[in-house]
Structure formats: C-alpha cells, structure tokens
N, C-alpha and C positions, 0 to 999 in steps of 0.2 A: 518711187523716189523717197528717200530718207534724208531728213535733215537733222543734224546734230548741233546743239548750241551749248557750249561750255560757260562755266561761271565759276567764280569763287578765287581767281587769281588776285595777286596784289603783292605788296612789299611787306616782308616779314623779317625780323631779326634772327640771326643764327640761334638754333635750338627752338625756334618757335614752331606753331602749327598752322596749317591751312587745310580747308577741306574743298576740293573741287567737286563740281556736279556737271553732269552732261545730260541734257534731256533730249530725247529721240522722238521724232514724228513717226506716224505709220504703226502698223501692226506687228512688225517683225521683231520688235525688241526681244521679247520674251523668250525667242528661240535662237537669237543671234549670241555670238561670241562678242563681248565688249572689251576693249582695250584702252589703255592710256599709253602715249608715247610723249617724248619730249625732244626739243631741238634747241640747243644752245647756239649762240652766235658764231658763225663760221664752221659749225660742226654739222654732221648728219643727224637725221631724226633717228632716235634710239627707243626701243621698246622699254616700257616702264613696268607694266603689269597687264594681265588680262584675267577675265572671269567668264567662265563658259555658261550657257544656258542653265546648267545644272548647279552652278554656284561654285565651281572649282577654280581656285585662284593660283596664278602662278606670278613670280615677281623677279626683276633683275636682280642680280647679286647686290648692285649698288644701293638697292632700297630695301632689301629684305629686312624686316624686323622694324623698319621705321613708317613704312607705307602700307595701307590697307586699301583693297579695292572691295566694293560692295555694290549691290545692285538691288533696286526696288522695282519689280516688274509692274507692280501697280500704278507706278508713277512714270514708268518708261525712263527711269534715271539710273545712271551709273555714277558713282562716287569715288573719289580717291582722297583718303584721309592721309595726311603727310604730317608726320610728327619728327621731332629732332632735325629740323631743316638744317642744312649746310649750304654755304655759298655755292658749292658746285652743283646744286639742285636748281639753281637759276637757269631758267629756259622757258620757252612757249610751250605749253602742255597742250597736247592734242588728243581728243576722244576719237576712238575708231569703233566702227560696227562692222562685223564680218558675219556672213551667211553664205559659205562657199557653194553649197548645193545650188543656189540661184546666181552665184557670182556676185553677191553683194560685198562692197567694200567702200564704205563711206567715211568721210573725215569731217570733223568739226573745223572751226575757223581758228581755234587755238585761245588760250589765255595765258597772259603773262604771269610767270611767277619769279620774283626777285627776291633773293636771300641776302641781305646786307645790313651791316650795322651803321 
C-alpha cells in the first residue's frame, strides 16, 4: 500500500509562483513514474506533468515553460514548481504514482491552488 500526501497549495496572485510537494510512503517511489494532475470545478481531471524513474519529464501544453516537475528519491518526494500562474491554473492538484508492472496506481488527496487577485 502506498500513501501520497500533497502540500504547498494556496492562494496566489496572477503571475506568482507556488511549489507543490508530494511525499510517498513505501519503497516503490524510486522506480515509479510520478505525475501531477489537476481538476477545476465542474471539469474532468487533467494531466499536468509526469516524471519517470529515470528523470524524464513531460508536460501538458498548457503548462509547458511555466511548470517544472522534479523528484528527490532520497526523500520519496516529487515537486511541481509553478511559475507565472494564471487564473485558469486554479484547481485541485493531485499527485499520482504509477508502477504498471505491479498494477500500482495511487492518488493523493489533493491540494487546492487558487490564482486570483
């Protein structure tokens, strides 16, 4: 069983920055693919970014150039640095851990990010 706990959300003005963190329990973190997703009110959950166990990152077009995903395997933590935030980035952000070989697909409880003046 894996537990994911996100932190770092909050209220920020347009153009501001936030860094989200997600700490994972267990020993699977270093070989798992980690991702961030977000869900705005009344909308489906959308993919934001993923980072493989080898450190390869991919981003949704809507956040490319503004957001950076990174991981620290020694701390079982994945980060999402969010810069130049826009009101349309407002959503609940969820951390995801995947290791398909064992059928692992875990989600955190989410952290609210609100971009507003």
